[in-house]
py3Dmol code that shows the C-alpha trace and the ligand (Angstrom):
import py3Dmol

protein = """\
ATOM      1  CA  MET A   1      27.415 -31.798 -86.064  1.00  0.00           C
ATOM      2  CA  GLN A   2      27.263 -28.250 -87.444  1.00  0.00           C
ATOM      3  CA  GLU A   3      30.138 -26.969 -85.265  1.00  0.00           C
ATOM      4  CA  ASN A   4      32.472 -29.522 -86.843  1.00  0.00           C
ATOM      5  CA  ILE A   5      31.812 -28.256 -90.352  1.00  0.00           C
ATOM      6  CA  ILE A   6      34.684 -25.921 -91.088  1.00  0.00           C
ATOM      7  CA  PRO A   7      34.595 -24.329 -94.538  1.00  0.00           C
ATOM      8  CA  HIS A   8      37.490 -24.987 -96.880  1.00  0.00           C
ATOM      9  CA  GLN A   9      39.011 -21.908 -98.533  1.00  0.00           C
ATOM     10  CA  PHE A  10      38.402 -22.602-102.217  1.00  0.00           C
ATOM     11  CA  SER A  11      40.371 -20.518-104.703  1.00  0.00           C
ATOM     12  CA  ILE A  12      37.480 -19.896-107.067  1.00  0.00           C
ATOM     13  CA  ASN A  13      34.533 -17.822-105.877  1.00  0.00           C
ATOM     14  CA  LYS A  14      31.302 -16.378-107.247  1.00  0.00           C
ATOM     15  CA  GLU A  15      33.106 -13.309-108.611  1.00  0.00           C
ATOM     16  CA  ASP A  16      35.420 -15.530-110.663  1.00  0.00           C
ATOM     17  CA  ARG A  17      32.530 -17.560-111.997  1.00  0.00           C
ATOM     18  CA  THR A  18      30.404 -14.565-112.984  1.00  0.00           C
ATOM     19  CA  ALA A  19      33.460 -12.894-114.568  1.00  0.00           C
ATOM     20  CA  LEU A  20      33.888 -15.980-116.732  1.00  0.00           C
ATOM     21  CA  LYS A  21      30.222 -15.889-117.733  1.00  0.00           C
ATOM     22  CA  GLY A  22      30.236 -12.145-118.418  1.00  0.00           C
ATOM     23  CA  HIS A  23      27.105 -11.297-116.445  1.00  0.00           C
ATOM     24  CA  ARG A  24      25.890 -11.183-112.861  1.00  0.00           C
ATOM     25  CA  SER A  25      23.830 -13.943-111.303  1.00  0.00           C
ATOM     26  CA  PHE A  26      20.563 -13.700-109.344  1.00  0.00           C
ATOM     27  CA  LEU A  27      17.237 -15.390-108.741  1.00  0.00           C
ATOM     28  CA  LEU A  28      13.975 -14.505-110.489  1.00  0.00           C
ATOM     29  CA  TRP A  29      11.232 -15.906-108.271  1.00  0.00           C
ATOM     30  CA  PHE A  30       7.763 -16.230-109.811  1.00  0.00           C
ATOM     31  CA  THR A  31       4.922 -16.565-107.295  1.00  0.00           C
ATOM     32  CA  GLY A  32       1.187 -16.797-107.970  1.00  0.00           C
ATOM     33  CA  LEU A  33      -1.755 -19.150-108.202  1.00  0.00           C
ATOM     34  CA  SER A  34      -1.656 -22.375-110.179  1.00  0.00           C
ATOM     35  CA  GLY A  35      -2.386 -21.527-113.822  1.00  0.00           C
ATOM     36  CA  SER A  36      -1.526 -17.846-113.342  1.00  0.00           C
ATOM     37  CA  GLY A  37       1.214 -18.073-115.977  1.00  0.00           C
ATOM     38  CA  LYS A  38       4.412 -18.457-113.908  1.00  0.00           C
ATOM     39  CA  SER A  39       5.929 -21.285-115.967  1.00  0.00           C
ATOM     40  CA  THR A  40       4.839 -19.818-119.290  1.00  0.00           C
ATOM     41  CA  ILE A  41       6.418 -16.435-118.524  1.00  0.00           C
ATOM     42  CA  ALA A  42       9.538 -17.936-116.882  1.00  0.00           C
ATOM     43  CA  ASN A  43      10.037 -20.094-119.954  1.00  0.00           C
ATOM     44  CA  ALA A  44       9.722 -17.095-122.297  1.00  0.00           C
ATOM     45  CA  VAL A  45      12.109 -15.012-120.152  1.00  0.00           C
ATOM     46  CA  GLU A  46      14.647 -17.859-120.118  1.00  0.00           C
ATOM     47  CA  LYS A  47      14.447 -18.190-123.892  1.00  0.00           C
ATOM     48  CA  TYR A  48      15.058 -14.453-124.284  1.00  0.00           C
ATOM     49  CA  LEU A  49      18.031 -14.548-121.890  1.00  0.00           C
ATOM     50  CA  VAL A  50      19.634 -17.584-123.523  1.00  0.00           C
ATOM     51  CA  ASP A  51      19.300 -15.871-126.914  1.00  0.00           C
ATOM     52  CA  GLN A  52      21.330 -13.021-125.373  1.00  0.00           C
ATOM     53  CA  GLY A  53      24.056 -15.435-124.241  1.00  0.00           C
ATOM     54  CA  ILE A  54      23.025 -15.459-120.571  1.00  0.00           C
ATOM     55  CA  HIS A  55      23.575 -18.654-118.563  1.00  0.00           C
ATOM     56  CA  THR A  56      20.337 -19.773-116.928  1.00  0.00           C
ATOM     57  CA  TYR A  57      18.490 -22.582-115.192  1.00  0.00           C
ATOM     58  CA  THR A  58      14.776 -23.007-114.433  1.00  0.00           C
ATOM     59  CA  LEU A  59      13.514 -24.722-111.310  1.00  0.00           C
ATOM     60  CA  ASP A  60       9.859 -25.705-111.257  1.00  0.00           C
ATOM     61  CA  GLY A  61       7.502 -28.221-109.744  1.00  0.00           C
ATOM     62  CA  ASP A  62       8.245 -30.835-112.366  1.00  0.00           C
ATOM     63  CA  ASN A  63      11.980 -31.051-111.827  1.00  0.00           C
ATOM     64  CA  VAL A  64      11.936 -30.487-108.066  1.00  0.00           C
ATOM     65  CA  ARG A  65       8.838 -32.234-106.713  1.00  0.00           C
ATOM     66  CA  LYS A  66       9.696 -35.385-108.669  1.00  0.00           C
ATOM     67  CA  GLY A  67      13.282 -35.562-107.435  1.00  0.00           C
ATOM     68  CA  LEU A  68      14.837 -33.634-104.558  1.00  0.00           C
ATOM     69  CA  ASN A  69      11.475 -33.038-102.849  1.00  0.00           C
ATOM     70  CA  ASN A  70       9.646 -36.245-103.710  1.00  0.00           C
ATOM     71  CA  ASN A  71       9.160 -37.002-100.015  1.00  0.00           C
ATOM     72  CA  LEU A  72       7.170 -33.794 -99.383  1.00  0.00           C
ATOM     73  CA  THR A  73       3.377 -33.291 -99.393  1.00  0.00           C
ATOM     74  CA  PHE A  74       1.315 -30.097 -99.717  1.00  0.00           C
ATOM     75  CA  SER A  75       0.777 -29.701 -95.959  1.00  0.00           C
ATOM     76  CA  PRO A  76       1.807 -26.262 -94.635  1.00  0.00           C
ATOM     77  CA  GLU A  77       4.981 -27.713 -92.997  1.00  0.00           C
ATOM     78  CA  ASP A  78       6.020 -29.563 -96.143  1.00  0.00           C
ATOM     79  CA  ARG A  79       5.300 -26.525 -98.339  1.00  0.00           C
ATOM     80  CA  THR A  80       7.674 -24.529 -96.138  1.00  0.00           C
ATOM     81  CA  GLU A  81      10.356 -27.226 -96.408  1.00  0.00           C
ATOM     82  CA  ASN A  82       9.760 -27.445-100.175  1.00  0.00           C
ATOM     83  CA  ILE A  83      10.465 -23.739-100.598  1.00  0.00           C
ATOM     84  CA  ARG A  84      13.442 -23.798 -98.214  1.00  0.00           C
ATOM     85  CA  ARG A  85      15.172 -26.547-100.180  1.00  0.00           C
ATOM     86  CA  ILE A  86      14.437 -24.833-103.506  1.00  0.00           C
ATOM     87  CA  ALA A  87      15.879 -21.588-102.135  1.00  0.00           C
ATOM     88  CA  GLU A  88      19.049 -23.394-100.997  1.00  0.00           C
ATOM     89  CA  VAL A  89      19.456 -25.025-104.419  1.00  0.00           C
ATOM     90  CA  ALA A  90      18.813 -21.683-106.135  1.00  0.00           C
ATOM     91  CA  ASN A  91      21.413 -20.104-103.859  1.00  0.00           C
ATOM     92  CA  LEU A  92      24.029 -22.638-104.965  1.00  0.00           C
ATOM     93  CA  MET A  93      23.128 -21.969-108.599  1.00  0.00           C
ATOM     94  CA  VAL A  94      23.424 -18.207-108.087  1.00  0.00           C
ATOM     95  CA  ASP A  95      26.824 -18.899-106.490  1.00  0.00           C
ATOM     96  CA  ALA A  96      27.651 -20.934-109.611  1.00  0.00           C
ATOM     97  CA  GLY A  97      26.991 -17.810-111.691  1.00  0.00           C
ATOM     98  CA  LEU A  98      23.586 -18.582-113.189  1.00  0.00           C
ATOM     99  CA  VAL A  99      20.459 -16.498-113.606  1.00  0.00           C
ATOM    100  CA  VAL A 100      17.976 -18.825-111.918  1.00  0.00           C
ATOM    101  CA  LEU A 101      14.269 -18.735-112.700  1.00  0.00           C
ATOM    102  CA  ALA A 102      11.991 -20.405-110.153  1.00  0.00           C
ATOM    103  CA  ALA A 103       8.249 -20.835-110.713  1.00  0.00           C
ATOM    104  CA  PHE A 104       6.410 -21.981-107.603  1.00  0.00           C
ATOM    105  CA  VAL A 105       3.042 -21.067-106.094  1.00  0.00           C
ATOM    106  CA  SER A 106       4.897 -20.310-102.821  1.00  0.00           C
ATOM    107  CA  PRO A 107       1.743 -19.083-101.059  1.00  0.00           C
ATOM    108  CA  TYR A 108       3.223 -18.081 -97.678  1.00  0.00           C
ATOM    109  CA  LYS A 109       4.773 -14.674 -97.147  1.00  0.00           C
ATOM    110  CA  VAL A 110       7.124 -15.955 -94.453  1.00  0.00           C
ATOM    111  CA  ASP A 111       8.520 -18.599 -96.830  1.00  0.00           C
ATOM    112  CA  ARG A 112       9.199 -15.983 -99.509  1.00  0.00           C
ATOM    113  CA  GLU A 113      10.920 -13.809 -96.884  1.00  0.00           C
ATOM    114  CA  ASN A 114      13.047 -16.835 -96.066  1.00  0.00           C
ATOM    115  CA  ILE A 115      14.122 -17.138 -99.724  1.00  0.00           C
ATOM    116  CA  ARG A 116      15.201 -13.498 -99.616  1.00  0.00           C
ATOM    117  CA  ASN A 117      17.274 -14.247 -96.507  1.00  0.00           C
ATOM    118  CA  ILE A 118      18.865 -17.349 -98.027  1.00  0.00           C
ATOM    119  CA  VAL A 119      19.941 -15.824-101.356  1.00  0.00           C
ATOM    120  CA  GLY A 120      20.374 -12.243-100.123  1.00  0.00           C
ATOM    121  CA  ALA A 121      18.122  -9.295-100.961  1.00  0.00           C
ATOM    122  CA  GLU A 122      20.424  -8.069-103.764  1.00  0.00           C
ATOM    123  CA  SER A 123      20.097 -11.419-105.557  1.00  0.00           C
ATOM    124  CA  PHE A 124      16.335 -11.854-105.174  1.00  0.00           C
ATOM    125  CA  VAL A 125      13.746 -10.508-107.617  1.00  0.00           C
ATOM    126  CA  GLU A 126      10.177 -11.272-106.591  1.00  0.00           C
ATOM    127  CA  ILE A 127       7.729 -11.438-109.509  1.00  0.00           C
ATOM    128  CA  PHE A 128       4.061 -11.652-108.568  1.00  0.00           C
ATOM    129  CA  VAL A 129       2.045 -13.187-111.395  1.00  0.00           C
ATOM    130  CA  ASN A 130      -1.209 -11.703-110.216  1.00  0.00           C
ATOM    131  CA  THR A 131      -3.822 -13.328-112.438  1.00  0.00           C
ATOM    132  CA  PRO A 132      -7.306 -13.371-110.851  1.00  0.00           C
ATOM    133  CA  LEU A 133      -8.441 -16.708-109.428  1.00  0.00           C
ATOM    134  CA  GLU A 134     -11.478 -16.757-111.761  1.00  0.00           C
ATOM    135  CA  GLU A 135      -9.187 -16.601-114.791  1.00  0.00           C
ATOM    136  CA  CYS A 136      -6.811 -19.294-113.439  1.00  0.00           C
ATOM    137  CA  GLU A 137      -9.812 -21.484-112.759  1.00  0.00           C
ATOM    138  CA  ARG A 138     -11.268 -20.809-116.204  1.00  0.00           C
ATOM    139  CA  ARG A 139      -7.940 -21.881-117.796  1.00  0.00           C
ATOM    140  CA  ASP A 140      -7.636 -24.891-115.480  1.00  0.00           C
ATOM    141  CA  VAL A 141      -4.498 -25.917-117.387  1.00  0.00           C
ATOM    142  CA  LYS A 142      -4.018 -29.153-115.475  1.00  0.00           C
ATOM    143  CA  GLY A 143      -7.627 -29.855-114.484  1.00  0.00           C
ATOM    144  CA  LEU A 144      -6.672 -29.359-110.834  1.00  0.00           C
ATOM    145  CA  TYR A 145      -9.240 -26.656-109.993  1.00  0.00           C
ATOM    146  CA  ALA A 146     -12.082 -28.957-111.046  1.00  0.00           C
ATOM    147  CA  LYS A 147     -10.643 -31.693-108.847  1.00  0.00           C
ATOM    148  CA  ALA A 148     -10.193 -29.305-105.917  1.00  0.00           C
ATOM    149  CA  ARG A 149     -13.791 -28.030-106.283  1.00  0.00           C
ATOM    150  CA  ALA A 150     -14.957 -31.641-106.304  1.00  0.00           C
ATOM    151  CA  GLY A 151     -13.119 -32.183-103.015  1.00  0.00           C
ATOM    152  CA  GLU A 152     -10.603 -34.564-104.587  1.00  0.00           C
ATOM    153  CA  ILE A 153      -7.597 -32.398-103.699  1.00  0.00           C
ATOM    154  CA  LEU A 154      -7.077 -31.005-100.228  1.00  0.00           C
ATOM    155  CA  ASN A 155      -4.815 -28.008 -99.574  1.00  0.00           C
ATOM    156  CA  PHE A 156      -5.244 -26.585-103.079  1.00  0.00           C
ATOM    157  CA  THR A 157      -4.141 -22.939-103.087  1.00  0.00           C
ATOM    158  CA  GLY A 158      -6.955 -20.512-103.875  1.00  0.00           C
ATOM    159  CA  ILE A 159      -9.702 -23.078-103.240  1.00  0.00           C
ATOM    160  CA  ASN A 160      -9.123 -24.686 -99.878  1.00  0.00           C
ATOM    161  CA  ALA A 161      -5.698 -23.313 -98.923  1.00  0.00           C
ATOM    162  CA  PRO A 162      -4.654 -19.655 -98.624  1.00  0.00           C
ATOM    163  CA  TYR A 163      -2.520 -17.528-100.949  1.00  0.00           C
ATOM    164  CA  GLU A 164      -0.808 -14.615 -99.192  1.00  0.00           C
ATOM    165  CA  ALA A 165      -0.231 -12.036-101.937  1.00  0.00           C
ATOM    166  CA  PRO A 166       3.089 -10.137-101.904  1.00  0.00           C
ATOM    167  CA  GLU A 167       2.622  -6.540-100.726  1.00  0.00           C
ATOM    168  CA  HIS A 168       5.718  -5.093-102.374  1.00  0.00           C
ATOM    169  CA  PRO A 169       6.810  -7.361-105.210  1.00  0.00           C
ATOM    170  CA  ASP A 170       9.613  -6.092-107.450  1.00  0.00           C
ATOM    171  CA  ILE A 171       7.423  -6.769-110.484  1.00  0.00           C
ATOM    172  CA  GLU A 172       3.693  -7.492-110.721  1.00  0.00           C
ATOM    173  CA  ILE A 173       2.006  -8.942-113.806  1.00  0.00           C
ATOM    174  CA  ASP A 174      -1.684  -9.551-114.370  1.00  0.00           C
ATOM    175  CA  THR A 175      -1.816 -11.820-117.415  1.00  0.00           C
ATOM    176  CA  THR A 176      -5.336 -10.645-118.223  1.00  0.00           C
ATOM    177  CA  GLN A 177      -3.730  -7.240-118.915  1.00  0.00           C
ATOM    178  CA  TYR A 178      -0.354  -8.294-120.356  1.00  0.00           C
ATOM    179  CA  THR A 179       0.531 -10.687-123.167  1.00  0.00           C
ATOM    180  CA  VAL A 180       3.436 -13.088-122.575  1.00  0.00           C
ATOM    181  CA  GLU A 181       5.651 -10.849-124.762  1.00  0.00           C
ATOM    182  CA  GLU A 182       4.707  -7.756-122.744  1.00  0.00           C
ATOM    183  CA  ALA A 183       5.424  -9.613-119.504  1.00  0.00           C
ATOM    184  CA  VAL A 184       8.868 -10.589-120.822  1.00  0.00           C
ATOM    185  CA  SER A 185       9.624  -6.955-121.787  1.00  0.00           C
ATOM    186  CA  GLU A 186       8.588  -5.751-118.361  1.00  0.00           C
ATOM    187  CA  ILE A 187      10.870  -8.255-116.618  1.00  0.00           C
ATOM    188  CA  VAL A 188      13.786  -7.658-118.989  1.00  0.00           C
ATOM    189  CA  LYS A 189      13.487  -3.883-118.462  1.00  0.00           C
ATOM    190  CA  HIS A 190      13.743  -4.468-114.717  1.00  0.00           C
ATOM    191  CA  ILE A 191      16.771  -6.801-114.780  1.00  0.00           C
ATOM    192  CA  LYS A 192      18.811  -5.240-117.589  1.00  0.00           C
ATOM    193  CA  THR A 193      21.086  -3.245-115.315  1.00  0.00           C
ATOM    194  CA  LYS A 194      21.262  -6.086-112.797  1.00  0.00           C
ATOM    195  CA  LEU A 195      22.837  -8.338-115.416  1.00  0.00           C
ATOM    196  CA  VAL A 196      25.714  -6.007-116.170  1.00  0.00           C
ATOM    197  CA  LYS A 197      28.972  -6.687-114.362  1.00  0.00           C
TER     198      LYS A 197
END
"""
ligand_1 = """\
27
ADP
P 1.569 -21.743 -113.646
O 2.991 -22.083 -113.970
O 1.427 -20.415 -112.950
O 0.813 -22.842 -112.970
P 1.177 -22.062 -116.485
O 2.218 -21.184 -117.106
O 1.437 -23.538 -116.418
O 0.816 -21.488 -115.035
O -0.221 -21.870 -117.238
C -0.704 -20.618 -117.614
C -1.663 -20.781 -118.787
O -2.205 -19.516 -119.125
C -0.967 -21.321 -120.029
O -1.817 -22.248 -120.665
C -0.786 -20.054 -120.881
O -0.770 -20.332 -122.248
C -2.044 -19.256 -120.502
N -1.907 -17.813 -120.704
C -2.802 -17.041 -121.382
N -2.408 -15.754 -121.421
C -1.242 -15.689 -120.745
C -0.340 -14.624 -120.460
N -0.573 -13.378 -120.858
N 0.770 -14.916 -119.733
C 1.009 -16.189 -119.323
N 0.205 -17.239 -119.561
C -0.918 -16.996 -120.298
"""
view = py3Dmol.view(width=600, height=400)
view.addModel(protein, "pdb")
view.setStyle({"model": 0}, {"cartoon": {"style": "trace"}})
view.addModel(ligand_1, "xyz")
view.setStyle({"model": 1}, {"stick": {}})
view.zoomTo()
view.show()
């Protein structure tokens, strides 16, 4: 089928869309254990950006796993497909001119490399929310660690499924060392020049 898909030459491209918005578009990808603080920090960064007049969208487990990816499990193959689809959606949103924030455990290095390939290295900012497992488990925001320890959840990252930590993330945040506000400042400092057209 693929060879019969011939792209149409549309008159409006990414440059036109970002010119209209007045800032560049890219993907902020938050990776880390469940409860590490990805969604909390992404939410605070998005609020800051919107206050500055930046056009954004946040992708997270709630809006993706319940819709687009509701046929996927947490098996290694399905986790890979989950991340691939999210990366493709994020890529379309970056093409649309948005600053996209994505908060997903995304435990496999190869999957995160794939995101970089899909959106392009210049549009990908990898943020490792590196909160120690003990602290994530102590927070147990959703009660999932207790369930995983009790053997009620299989394939739970950090307990009975692996997390492959990024070796060279663009930004690394340990939330036992940084407040949410400090994490936001750190991220904003990093992306300030990236936003400018
Ligand atoms: P994730 O999206 O990584 O699963 P969440 O953001 O849902 O994690 O949960 C992180 C929890 O940790 C929240 O309850 C948040 O209030 C708490 N928390 C405490 N300190 C911090 C911090 N410095 N940064 C981010 N979250 C923090």
